[in-house]
PDB file of N, CA, C, O and CB in Angstrom:
ATOM      1  N   MET A   1       0.845  -1.181   0.000  1.00  0.00           N
ATOM      2  CA  MET A   1       0.000   0.000   0.000  1.00  0.00           C
ATOM      3  C   MET A   1       0.888   1.241   0.000  1.00  0.00           C
ATOM      4  O   MET A   1       1.869   1.318   0.740  1.00  0.00           O
ATOM      5  CB  MET A   1      -0.960   0.000   1.223  1.00  0.00           C
ATOM      6  N   GLN A   2       0.537   2.183  -0.819  1.00  0.00           N
ATOM      7  CA  GLN A   2       1.278   3.437  -0.898  1.00  0.00           C
ATOM      8  C   GLN A   2       0.919   4.334   0.294  1.00  0.00           C
ATOM      9  O   GLN A   2      -0.224   4.306   0.748  1.00  0.00           O
ATOM     10  CB  GLN A   2       0.981   4.163  -2.236  1.00  0.00           C
ATOM     11  N   PRO A   3       1.848   5.114   0.802  1.00  0.00           N
ATOM     12  CA  PRO A   3       1.548   5.981   1.942  1.00  0.00           C
ATOM     13  C   PRO A   3       0.712   7.204   1.566  1.00  0.00           C
ATOM     14  O   PRO A   3       0.144   7.860   2.439  1.00  0.00           O
ATOM     15  CB  PRO A   3       2.832   6.432   2.584  1.00  0.00           C
ATOM     16  N   TYR A   4       0.635   7.515   0.255  1.00  0.00           N
ATOM     17  CA  TYR A   4      -0.101   8.699  -0.189  1.00  0.00           C
ATOM     18  C   TYR A   4      -0.974   8.340  -1.372  1.00  0.00           C
ATOM     19  O   TYR A   4      -0.687   7.398  -2.109  1.00  0.00           O
ATOM     20  CB  TYR A   4       0.861   9.846  -0.558  1.00  0.00           C
ATOM     21  N   LEU A   5      -2.046   9.101  -1.547  1.00  0.00           N
ATOM     22  CA  LEU A   5      -2.924   8.951  -2.696  1.00  0.00           C
ATOM     23  C   LEU A   5      -2.872  10.236  -3.502  1.00  0.00           C
ATOM     24  O   LEU A   5      -3.170  11.312  -2.985  1.00  0.00           O
ATOM     25  CB  LEU A   5      -4.381   8.620  -2.261  1.00  0.00           C
ATOM     26  N   ARG A   6      -2.498  10.125  -4.750  1.00  0.00           N
ATOM     27  CA  ARG A   6      -2.436  11.301  -5.614  1.00  0.00           C
ATOM     28  C   ARG A   6      -3.844  11.614  -6.120  1.00  0.00           C
ATOM     29  O   ARG A   6      -4.491  10.780  -6.753  1.00  0.00           O
ATOM     30  CB  ARG A   6      -1.451  11.073  -6.807  1.00  0.00           C
ATOM     31  N   VAL A   7      -4.303  12.831  -5.828  1.00  0.00           N
ATOM     32  CA  VAL A   7      -5.632  13.268  -6.237  1.00  0.00           C
ATOM     33  C   VAL A   7      -5.498  14.586  -6.988  1.00  0.00           C
ATOM     34  O   VAL A   7      -4.868  15.527  -6.505  1.00  0.00           O
ATOM     35  CB  VAL A   7      -6.582  13.417  -5.007  1.00  0.00           C
ATOM     36  N   GLU A   8      -6.091  14.642  -8.165  1.00  0.00           N
ATOM     37  CA  GLU A   8      -6.031  15.879  -8.935  1.00  0.00           C
ATOM     38  C   GLU A   8      -6.837  16.976  -8.235  1.00  0.00           C
ATOM     39  O   GLU A   8      -7.892  16.716  -7.658  1.00  0.00           O
ATOM     40  CB  GLU A   8      -6.558  15.652 -10.370  1.00  0.00           C
ATOM     41  N   HIS A   9      -6.325  18.190  -8.297  1.00  0.00           N
ATOM     42  CA  HIS A   9      -6.936  19.319  -7.587  1.00  0.00           C
ATOM     43  C   HIS A   9      -8.396  19.512  -7.957  1.00  0.00           C
ATOM     44  O   HIS A   9      -9.218  19.802  -7.087  1.00  0.00           O
ATOM     45  CB  HIS A   9      -6.170  20.593  -7.878  1.00  0.00           C
ATOM     46  N   HIS A  10      -8.736  19.355  -9.239  1.00  0.00           N
ATOM     47  CA  HIS A  10     -10.114  19.633  -9.636  1.00  0.00           C
ATOM     48  C   HIS A  10     -11.105  18.691  -8.958  1.00  0.00           C
ATOM     49  O   HIS A  10     -12.262  19.063  -8.762  1.00  0.00           O
ATOM     50  CB  HIS A  10     -10.253  19.527 -11.146  1.00  0.00           C
ATOM     51  N   LEU A  11     -10.677  17.478  -8.596  1.00  0.00           N
ATOM     52  CA  LEU A  11     -11.574  16.568  -7.887  1.00  0.00           C
ATOM     53  C   LEU A  11     -11.883  17.061  -6.480  1.00  0.00           C
ATOM     54  O   LEU A  11     -12.986  16.857  -5.972  1.00  0.00           O
ATOM     55  CB  LEU A  11     -10.968  15.178  -7.823  1.00  0.00           C
ATOM     56  N   LEU A  12     -10.911  17.709  -5.854  1.00  0.00           N
ATOM     57  CA  LEU A  12     -11.118  18.223  -4.506  1.00  0.00           C
ATOM     58  C   LEU A  12     -11.818  19.571  -4.493  1.00  0.00           C
ATOM     59  O   LEU A  12     -12.632  19.842  -3.611  1.00  0.00           O
ATOM     60  CB  LEU A  12      -9.802  18.334  -3.793  1.00  0.00           C
ATOM     61  N   ARG A  13     -11.508  20.410  -5.459  1.00  0.00           N
ATOM     62  CA  ARG A  13     -11.958  21.803  -5.416  1.00  0.00           C
ATOM     63  C   ARG A  13     -13.230  22.096  -6.191  1.00  0.00           C
ATOM     64  O   ARG A  13     -13.934  23.054  -5.874  1.00  0.00           O
ATOM     65  CB  ARG A  13     -10.890  22.673  -5.927  1.00  0.00           C
ATOM     66  N   ASP A  14     -13.541  21.288  -7.205  1.00  0.00           N
ATOM     67  CA  ASP A  14     -14.701  21.550  -8.043  1.00  0.00           C
ATOM     68  C   ASP A  14     -15.915  20.828  -7.465  1.00  0.00           C
ATOM     69  O   ASP A  14     -15.888  19.612  -7.270  1.00  0.00           O
ATOM     70  CB  ASP A  14     -14.438  21.105  -9.505  1.00  0.00           C
ATOM     71  N   GLY A  15     -16.961  21.568  -7.197  1.00  0.00           N
ATOM     72  CA  GLY A  15     -18.167  20.984  -6.624  1.00  0.00           C
ATOM     73  C   GLY A  15     -19.099  20.358  -7.634  1.00  0.00           C
ATOM     74  O   GLY A  15     -20.117  19.781  -7.251  1.00  0.00           O
ATOM     75  N   THR A  16     -18.782  20.455  -8.924  1.00  0.00           N
ATOM     76  CA  THR A  16     -19.702  19.955  -9.945  1.00  0.00           C
ATOM     77  C   THR A  16     -19.425  18.514 -10.362  1.00  0.00           C
ATOM     78  O   THR A  16     -20.262  17.913 -11.034  1.00  0.00           O
ATOM     79  CB  THR A  16     -19.638  20.838 -11.154  1.00  0.00           C
ATOM     80  N   ASP A  17     -18.287  17.938  -9.991  1.00  0.00           N
ATOM     81  CA  ASP A  17     -17.961  16.572 -10.391  1.00  0.00           C
ATOM     82  C   ASP A  17     -18.762  15.520  -9.625  1.00  0.00           C
ATOM     83  O   ASP A  17     -18.940  14.402 -10.108  1.00  0.00           O
ATOM     84  CB  ASP A  17     -16.488  16.324 -10.196  1.00  0.00           C
ATOM     85  N   PHE A  18     -19.240  15.871  -8.442  1.00  0.00           N
ATOM     86  CA  PHE A  18     -19.955  14.920  -7.593  1.00  0.00           C
ATOM     87  C   PHE A  18     -21.246  15.557  -7.092  1.00  0.00           C
ATOM     88  O   PHE A  18     -21.331  16.776  -6.943  1.00  0.00           O
ATOM     89  CB  PHE A  18     -19.070  14.466  -6.400  1.00  0.00           C
ATOM     90  N   SER A  19     -22.251  14.718  -6.834  1.00  0.00           N
ATOM     91  CA  SER A  19     -23.537  15.248  -6.391  1.00  0.00           C
ATOM     92  C   SER A  19     -23.612  15.453  -4.878  1.00  0.00           C
ATOM     93  O   SER A  19     -24.519  16.124  -4.384  1.00  0.00           O
ATOM     94  CB  SER A  19     -24.641  14.323  -6.827  1.00  0.00           C
ATOM     95  N   SER A  20     -22.653  14.872  -4.138  1.00  0.00           N
ATOM     96  CA  SER A  20     -22.654  15.047  -2.683  1.00  0.00           C
ATOM     97  C   SER A  20     -21.248  14.846  -2.121  1.00  0.00           C
ATOM     98  O   SER A  20     -20.363  14.319  -2.796  1.00  0.00           O
ATOM     99  CB  SER A  20     -23.643  14.062  -2.016  1.00  0.00           C
ATOM    100  N   VAL A  21     -21.066  15.268  -0.902  1.00  0.00           N
ATOM    101  CA  VAL A  21     -19.791  15.073  -0.221  1.00  0.00           C
ATOM    102  C   VAL A  21     -19.547  13.581   0.006  1.00  0.00           C
ATOM    103  O   VAL A  21     -18.415  13.110  -0.106  1.00  0.00           O
ATOM    104  CB  VAL A  21     -19.765  15.841   1.125  1.00  0.00           C
ATOM    105  N   HIS A  22     -20.602  12.847   0.321  1.00  0.00           N
ATOM    106  CA  HIS A  22     -20.452  11.393   0.505  1.00  0.00           C
ATOM    107  C   HIS A  22     -19.965  10.737  -0.781  1.00  0.00           C
ATOM    108  O   HIS A  22     -19.092   9.870  -0.751  1.00  0.00           O
ATOM    109  CB  HIS A  22     -21.789  10.758   0.949  1.00  0.00           C
ATOM    110  N   GLU A  23     -20.526  11.150  -1.896  1.00  0.00           N
ATOM    111  CA  GLU A  23     -20.113  10.580  -3.179  1.00  0.00           C
ATOM    112  C   GLU A  23     -18.636  10.858  -3.455  1.00  0.00           C
ATOM    113  O   GLU A  23     -17.903   9.984  -3.917  1.00  0.00           O
ATOM    114  CB  GLU A  23     -20.977  11.143  -4.316  1.00  0.00           C
ATOM    115  N   LYS A  24     -18.215  12.078  -3.166  1.00  0.00           N
ATOM    116  CA  LYS A  24     -16.809  12.441  -3.373  1.00  0.00           C
ATOM    117  C   LYS A  24     -15.900  11.610  -2.470  1.00  0.00           C
ATOM    118  O   LYS A  24     -14.874  11.100  -2.920  1.00  0.00           O
ATOM    119  CB  LYS A  24     -16.592  13.947  -3.107  1.00  0.00           C
ATOM    120  N   MET A  25     -16.271  11.473  -1.207  1.00  0.00           N
ATOM    121  CA  MET A  25     -15.450  10.711  -0.271  1.00  0.00           C
ATOM    122  C   MET A  25     -15.391   9.235  -0.659  1.00  0.00           C
ATOM    123  O   MET A  25     -14.328   8.619  -0.583  1.00  0.00           O
ATOM    124  CB  MET A  25     -15.993  10.858   1.150  1.00  0.00           C
ATOM    125  N   ILE A  26     -16.510   8.668  -1.069  1.00  0.00           N
ATOM    126  CA  ILE A  26     -16.521   7.266  -1.472  1.00  0.00           C
ATOM    127  C   ILE A  26     -15.637   7.063  -2.689  1.00  0.00           C
ATOM    128  O   ILE A  26     -14.911   6.071  -2.772  1.00  0.00           O
ATOM    129  CB  ILE A  26     -17.952   6.796  -1.766  1.00  0.00           C
ATOM    130  N   TYR A  27     -15.690   7.990  -3.633  1.00  0.00           N
ATOM    131  CA  TYR A  27     -14.822   7.914  -4.801  1.00  0.00           C
ATOM    132  C   TYR A  27     -13.348   7.924  -4.386  1.00  0.00           C
ATOM    133  O   TYR A  27     -12.561   7.111  -4.871  1.00  0.00           O
ATOM    134  CB  TYR A  27     -15.114   9.078  -5.759  1.00  0.00           C
ATOM    135  N   LEU A  28     -12.978   8.837  -3.498  1.00  0.00           N
ATOM    136  CA  LEU A  28     -11.590   8.943  -3.054  1.00  0.00           C
ATOM    137  C   LEU A  28     -11.146   7.706  -2.278  1.00  0.00           C
ATOM    138  O   LEU A  28     -10.012   7.251  -2.427  1.00  0.00           O
ATOM    139  CB  LEU A  28     -11.409  10.187  -2.193  1.00  0.00           C
ATOM    140  N   ILE A  29     -12.032   7.166  -1.455  1.00  0.00           N
ATOM    141  CA  ILE A  29     -11.705   5.949  -0.708  1.00  0.00           C
ATOM    142  C   ILE A  29     -11.517   4.785  -1.684  1.00  0.00           C
ATOM    143  O   ILE A  29     -10.590   3.989  -1.531  1.00  0.00           O
ATOM    144  CB  ILE A  29     -12.820   5.618   0.331  1.00  0.00           C
ATOM    145  N   LEU A  30     -12.399   4.688  -2.690  1.00  0.00           N
ATOM    146  CA  LEU A  30     -12.236   3.640  -3.704  1.00  0.00           C
ATOM    147  C   LEU A  30     -10.887   3.771  -4.397  1.00  0.00           C
ATOM    148  O   LEU A  30     -10.202   2.775  -4.628  1.00  0.00           O
ATOM    149  CB  LEU A  30     -13.372   3.706  -4.742  1.00  0.00           C
ATOM    150  N   CYS A  31     -10.510   4.995  -4.724  1.00  0.00           N
ATOM    151  CA  CYS A  31      -9.195   5.220  -5.353  1.00  0.00           C
ATOM    152  C   CYS A  31      -8.075   4.725  -4.460  1.00  0.00           C
ATOM    153  O   CYS A  31      -7.085   4.180  -4.946  1.00  0.00           O
ATOM    154  CB  CYS A  31      -8.990   6.711  -5.667  1.00  0.00           C
ATOM    155  N   SER A  32      -8.225   4.912  -3.158  1.00  0.00           N
ATOM    156  CA  SER A  32      -7.174   4.490  -2.234  1.00  0.00           C
ATOM    157  C   SER A  32      -7.061   2.970  -2.153  1.00  0.00           C
ATOM    158  O   SER A  32      -5.997   2.449  -1.820  1.00  0.00           O
ATOM    159  CB  SER A  32      -7.437   5.061  -0.851  1.00  0.00           C
ATOM    160  N   TYR A  33      -8.139   2.259  -2.453  1.00  0.00           N
ATOM    161  CA  TYR A  33      -8.115   0.791  -2.434  1.00  0.00           C
ATOM    162  C   TYR A  33      -7.718   0.189  -3.773  1.00  0.00           C
ATOM    163  O   TYR A  33      -7.413  -1.001  -3.844  1.00  0.00           O
ATOM    164  CB  TYR A  33      -9.468   0.260  -2.030  1.00  0.00           C
ATOM    165  N   ALA A  34      -7.717   0.979  -4.824  1.00  0.00           N
ATOM    166  CA  ALA A  34      -7.465   0.453  -6.165  1.00  0.00           C
ATOM    167  C   ALA A  34      -6.022  -0.017  -6.323  1.00  0.00           C
ATOM    168  O   ALA A  34      -5.081   0.606  -5.833  1.00  0.00           O
ATOM    169  CB  ALA A  34      -7.784   1.513  -7.215  1.00  0.00           C
ATOM    170  N   GLY A  35      -5.885  -1.129  -7.020  1.00  0.00           N
ATOM    171  CA  GLY A  35      -4.564  -1.648  -7.340  1.00  0.00           C
ATOM    172  C   GLY A  35      -4.039  -1.010  -8.611  1.00  0.00           C
ATOM    173  O   GLY A  35      -4.635  -0.064  -9.126  1.00  0.00           O
ATOM    174  N   GLN A  36      -2.951  -1.509  -9.110  1.00  0.00           N
ATOM    175  CA  GLN A  36      -2.359  -0.967 -10.332  1.00  0.00           C
ATOM    176  C   GLN A  36      -3.284  -1.122 -11.530  1.00  0.00           C
ATOM    177  O   GLN A  36      -3.193  -0.357 -12.490  1.00  0.00           O
ATOM    178  CB  GLN A  36      -1.032  -1.647 -10.618  1.00  0.00           C
ATOM    179  N   ASP A  37      -4.177  -2.112 -11.479  1.00  0.00           N
ATOM    180  CA  ASP A  37      -5.124  -2.317 -12.569  1.00  0.00           C
ATOM    181  C   ASP A  37      -6.342  -1.403 -12.464  1.00  0.00           C
ATOM    182  O   ASP A  37      -7.203  -1.411 -13.344  1.00  0.00           O
ATOM    183  CB  ASP A  37      -5.572  -3.758 -12.594  1.00  0.00           C
ATOM    184  N   GLY A  38      -6.417  -0.612 -11.385  1.00  0.00           N
ATOM    185  CA  GLY A  38      -7.519   0.324 -11.201  1.00  0.00           C
ATOM    186  C   GLY A  38      -8.754  -0.281 -10.565  1.00  0.00           C
ATOM    187  O   GLY A  38      -9.756   0.410 -10.384  1.00  0.00           O
ATOM    188  N   LEU A  39      -8.702  -1.556 -10.222  1.00  0.00           N
ATOM    189  CA  LEU A  39      -9.853  -2.226  -9.623  1.00  0.00           C
ATOM    190  C   LEU A  39      -9.772  -2.171  -8.104  1.00  0.00           C
ATOM    191  O   LEU A  39      -8.692  -2.271  -7.521  1.00  0.00           O
ATOM    192  CB  LEU A  39      -9.939  -3.683 -10.099  1.00  0.00           C
ATOM    193  N   ALA A  40     -10.947  -2.009  -7.467  1.00  0.00           N
ATOM    194  CA  ALA A  40     -11.023  -1.959  -6.011  1.00  0.00           C
ATOM    195  C   ALA A  40     -12.263  -2.718  -5.555  1.00  0.00           C
ATOM    196  O   ALA A  40     -13.322  -2.610  -6.171  1.00  0.00           O
ATOM    197  CB  ALA A  40     -11.054  -0.489  -5.500  1.00  0.00           C
ATOM    198  N   PHE A  41     -12.133  -3.479  -4.485  1.00  0.00           N
ATOM    199  CA  PHE A  41     -13.243  -4.303  -4.022  1.00  0.00           C
ATOM    200  C   PHE A  41     -13.482  -4.213  -2.511  1.00  0.00           C
ATOM    201  O   PHE A  41     -13.688  -5.247  -1.875  1.00  0.00           O
ATOM    202  CB  PHE A  41     -12.993  -5.732  -4.404  1.00  0.00           C
ATOM    203  N   PRO A  42     -13.463  -3.015  -1.913  1.00  0.00           N
ATOM    204  CA  PRO A  42     -13.786  -2.939  -0.485  1.00  0.00           C
ATOM    205  C   PRO A  42     -15.283  -3.202  -0.293  1.00  0.00           C
ATOM    206  O   PRO A  42     -16.087  -2.926  -1.184  1.00  0.00           O
ATOM    207  CB  PRO A  42     -13.387  -1.545   0.107  1.00  0.00           C
ATOM    208  N   SER A  43     -15.638  -3.723   0.844  1.00  0.00           N
ATOM    209  CA  SER A  43     -17.052  -3.991   1.127  1.00  0.00           C
ATOM    210  C   SER A  43     -17.802  -2.689   1.358  1.00  0.00           C
ATOM    211  O   SER A  43     -17.206  -1.643   1.617  1.00  0.00           O
ATOM    212  CB  SER A  43     -17.199  -4.914   2.352  1.00  0.00           C
ATOM    213  N   HIS A  44     -19.122  -2.780   1.257  1.00  0.00           N
ATOM    214  CA  HIS A  44     -19.947  -1.604   1.545  1.00  0.00           C
ATOM    215  C   HIS A  44     -19.722  -1.133   2.976  1.00  0.00           C
ATOM    216  O   HIS A  44     -19.699   0.068   3.245  1.00  0.00           O
ATOM    217  CB  HIS A  44     -21.439  -1.917   1.315  1.00  0.00           C
ATOM    218  N   GLN A  45     -19.555  -2.082   3.891  1.00  0.00           N
ATOM    219  CA  GLN A  45     -19.331  -1.721   5.294  1.00  0.00           C
ATOM    220  C   GLN A  45     -17.992  -1.017   5.474  1.00  0.00           C
ATOM    221  O   GLN A  45     -17.896  -0.069   6.253  1.00  0.00           O
ATOM    222  CB  GLN A  45     -19.389  -2.967   6.184  1.00  0.00           C
ATOM    223  N   THR A  46     -16.968  -1.461   4.774  1.00  0.00           N
ATOM    224  CA  THR A  46     -15.652  -0.818   4.847  1.00  0.00           C
ATOM    225  C   THR A  46     -15.744   0.625   4.383  1.00  0.00           C
ATOM    226  O   THR A  46     -15.188   1.520   5.018  1.00  0.00           O
ATOM    227  CB  THR A  46     -14.620  -1.586   3.998  1.00  0.00           C
ATOM    228  N   LEU A  47     -16.440   0.855   3.282  1.00  0.00           N
ATOM    229  CA  LEU A  47     -16.622   2.222   2.773  1.00  0.00           C
ATOM    230  C   LEU A  47     -17.442   3.058   3.738  1.00  0.00           C
ATOM    231  O   LEU A  47     -17.104   4.210   4.007  1.00  0.00           O
ATOM    232  CB  LEU A  47     -17.298   2.201   1.396  1.00  0.00           C
ATOM    233  N   ALA A  48     -18.518   2.486   4.262  1.00  0.00           N
ATOM    234  CA  ALA A  48     -19.379   3.211   5.205  1.00  0.00           C
ATOM    235  C   ALA A  48     -18.611   3.616   6.462  1.00  0.00           C
ATOM    236  O   ALA A  48     -18.801   4.715   6.982  1.00  0.00           O
ATOM    237  CB  ALA A  48     -20.590   2.351   5.588  1.00  0.00           C
ATOM    238  N   ASP A  49     -17.756   2.736   6.942  1.00  0.00           N
ATOM    239  CA  ASP A  49     -16.960   3.039   8.134  1.00  0.00           C
ATOM    240  C   ASP A  49     -15.930   4.132   7.858  1.00  0.00           C
ATOM    241  O   ASP A  49     -15.636   4.944   8.735  1.00  0.00           O
ATOM    242  CB  ASP A  49     -16.256   1.775   8.635  1.00  0.00           C
ATOM    243  N   ALA A  50     -15.388   4.154   6.657  1.00  0.00           N
ATOM    244  CA  ALA A  50     -14.340   5.119   6.320  1.00  0.00           C
ATOM    245  C   ALA A  50     -14.879   6.516   6.071  1.00  0.00           C
ATOM    246  O   ALA A  50     -14.153   7.490   6.274  1.00  0.00           O
ATOM    247  CB  ALA A  50     -13.587   4.654   5.106  1.00  0.00           C
ATOM    248  N   VAL A  51     -16.131   6.650   5.638  1.00  0.00           N
ATOM    249  CA  VAL A  51     -16.628   7.972   5.212  1.00  0.00           C
ATOM    250  C   VAL A  51     -16.902   8.926   6.375  1.00  0.00           C
ATOM    251  O   VAL A  51     -16.378  10.035   6.266  1.00  0.00           O
ATOM    252  CB  VAL A  51     -17.894   7.804   4.407  1.00  0.00           C
ATOM    253  N   PRO A  52     -17.596   8.701   7.416  1.00  0.00           N
ATOM    254  CA  PRO A  52     -18.531   7.672   7.804  1.00  0.00           C
ATOM    255  C   PRO A  52     -19.962   7.988   7.334  1.00  0.00           C
ATOM    256  O   PRO A  52     -20.382   9.144   7.279  1.00  0.00           O
ATOM    257  CB  PRO A  52     -18.500   7.495   9.308  1.00  0.00           C
ATOM    258  N   CYS A  53     -20.681   6.923   7.002  1.00  0.00           N
ATOM    259  CA  CYS A  53     -22.079   7.025   6.604  1.00  0.00           C
ATOM    260  C   CYS A  53     -22.681   5.632   6.690  1.00  0.00           C
ATOM    261  O   CYS A  53     -22.011   4.689   7.114  1.00  0.00           O
ATOM    262  CB  CYS A  53     -22.230   7.627   5.160  1.00  0.00           C
ATOM    263  N   GLY A  54     -23.938   5.496   6.292  1.00  0.00           N
ATOM    264  CA  GLY A  54     -24.590   4.199   6.306  1.00  0.00           C
ATOM    265  C   GLY A  54     -24.361   3.438   5.010  1.00  0.00           C
ATOM    266  O   GLY A  54     -23.969   4.013   3.994  1.00  0.00           O
ATOM    267  N   LYS A  55     -24.616   2.120   5.065  1.00  0.00           N
ATOM    268  CA  LYS A  55     -24.432   1.296   3.871  1.00  0.00           C
ATOM    269  C   LYS A  55     -25.417   1.681   2.770  1.00  0.00           C
ATOM    270  O   LYS A  55     -25.100   1.524   1.590  1.00  0.00           O
ATOM    271  CB  LYS A  55     -24.592  -0.183   4.220  1.00  0.00           C
ATOM    272  N   THR A  56     -26.587   2.174   3.119  1.00  0.00           N
ATOM    273  CA  THR A  56     -27.554   2.618   2.112  1.00  0.00           C
ATOM    274  C   THR A  56     -26.998   3.802   1.341  1.00  0.00           C
ATOM    275  O   THR A  56     -27.152   3.877   0.122  1.00  0.00           O
ATOM    276  CB  THR A  56     -28.898   2.990   2.768  1.00  0.00           C
ATOM    277  N   THR A  57     -26.357   4.724   2.037  1.00  0.00           N
ATOM    278  CA  THR A  57     -25.720   5.870   1.378  1.00  0.00           C
ATOM    279  C   THR A  57     -24.610   5.401   0.454  1.00  0.00           C
ATOM    280  O   THR A  57     -24.467   5.916  -0.655  1.00  0.00           O
ATOM    281  CB  THR A  57     -25.162   6.858   2.418  1.00  0.00           C
ATOM    282  N   VAL A  58     -23.826   4.433   0.897  1.00  0.00           N
ATOM    283  CA  VAL A  58     -22.756   3.879   0.062  1.00  0.00           C
ATOM    284  C   VAL A  58     -23.344   3.297  -1.214  1.00  0.00           C
ATOM    285  O   VAL A  58     -22.859   3.587  -2.307  1.00  0.00           O
ATOM    286  CB  VAL A  58     -21.959   2.799   0.832  1.00  0.00           C
ATOM    287  N   LYS A  59     -24.387   2.474  -1.085  1.00  0.00           N
ATOM    288  CA  LYS A  59     -24.996   1.843  -2.259  1.00  0.00           C
ATOM    289  C   LYS A  59     -25.539   2.885  -3.235  1.00  0.00           C
ATOM    290  O   LYS A  59     -25.371   2.747  -4.446  1.00  0.00           O
ATOM    291  CB  LYS A  59     -26.120   0.897  -1.828  1.00  0.00           C
ATOM    292  N   THR A  60     -26.182   3.918  -2.718  1.00  0.00           N
ATOM    293  CA  THR A  60     -26.708   4.983  -3.577  1.00  0.00           C
ATOM    294  C   THR A  60     -25.597   5.708  -4.302  1.00  0.00           C
ATOM    295  O   THR A  60     -25.695   5.971  -5.500  1.00  0.00           O
ATOM    296  CB  THR A  60     -27.519   5.974  -2.762  1.00  0.00           C
ATOM    297  N   CYS A  61     -24.543   6.032  -3.577  1.00  0.00           N
ATOM    298  CA  CYS A  61     -23.406   6.743  -4.192  1.00  0.00           C
ATOM    299  C   CYS A  61     -22.714   5.882  -5.234  1.00  0.00           C
ATOM    300  O   CYS A  61     -22.332   6.383  -6.291  1.00  0.00           O
ATOM    301  CB  CYS A  61     -22.394   7.171  -3.121  1.00  0.00           C
ATOM    302  N   LEU A  62     -22.546   4.606  -4.957  1.00  0.00           N
ATOM    303  CA  LEU A  62     -21.913   3.719  -5.928  1.00  0.00           C
ATOM    304  C   LEU A  62     -22.720   3.623  -7.217  1.00  0.00           C
ATOM    305  O   LEU A  62     -22.162   3.596  -8.314  1.00  0.00           O
ATOM    306  CB  LEU A  62     -21.729   2.334  -5.330  1.00  0.00           C
ATOM    307  N   GLN A  63     -24.028   3.574  -7.070  1.00  0.00           N
ATOM    308  CA  GLN A  63     -24.888   3.541  -8.262  1.00  0.00           C
ATOM    309  C   GLN A  63     -24.705   4.797  -9.101  1.00  0.00           C
ATOM    310  O   GLN A  63     -24.647   4.721 -10.328  1.00  0.00           O
ATOM    311  CB  GLN A  63     -26.363   3.391  -7.860  1.00  0.00           C
ATOM    312  N   THR A  64     -24.614   5.935  -8.459  1.00  0.00           N
ATOM    313  CA  THR A  64     -24.421   7.202  -9.158  1.00  0.00           C
ATOM    314  C   THR A  64     -23.043   7.259  -9.807  1.00  0.00           C
ATOM    315  O   THR A  64     -22.911   7.717 -10.942  1.00  0.00           O
ATOM    316  CB  THR A  64     -24.601   8.379  -8.193  1.00  0.00           C
ATOM    317  N   LEU A  65     -22.019   6.799  -9.096  1.00  0.00           N
ATOM    318  CA  LEU A  65     -20.661   6.825  -9.617  1.00  0.00           C
ATOM    319  C   LEU A  65     -20.486   5.901 -10.831  1.00  0.00           C
ATOM    320  O   LEU A  65     -19.732   6.210 -11.754  1.00  0.00           O
ATOM    321  CB  LEU A  65     -19.686   6.432  -8.522  1.00  0.00           C
ATOM    322  N   VAL A  66     -21.187   4.776 -10.815  1.00  0.00           N
ATOM    323  CA  VAL A  66     -21.084   3.839 -11.939  1.00  0.00           C
ATOM    324  C   VAL A  66     -21.690   4.486 -13.169  1.00  0.00           C
ATOM    325  O   VAL A  66     -21.713   3.878 -14.239  1.00  0.00           O
ATOM    326  CB  VAL A  66     -21.793   2.486 -11.621  1.00  0.00           C
TER     327      VAL A  66
END
């Protein structure tokens, strides 16, 4: 695991890329779990604990992000 996650400034500063703060955080957490192939498979509970939010919020955000 890398000690840092490289995030482009526009993802952090632009409010139009995501519909909510939860969606933005879930996206960033997914990026932190992604391997070199870009795939990430954390559980809904893992994401909910990291944000923090409920699993229903995670599922809704994931649907929007897809």
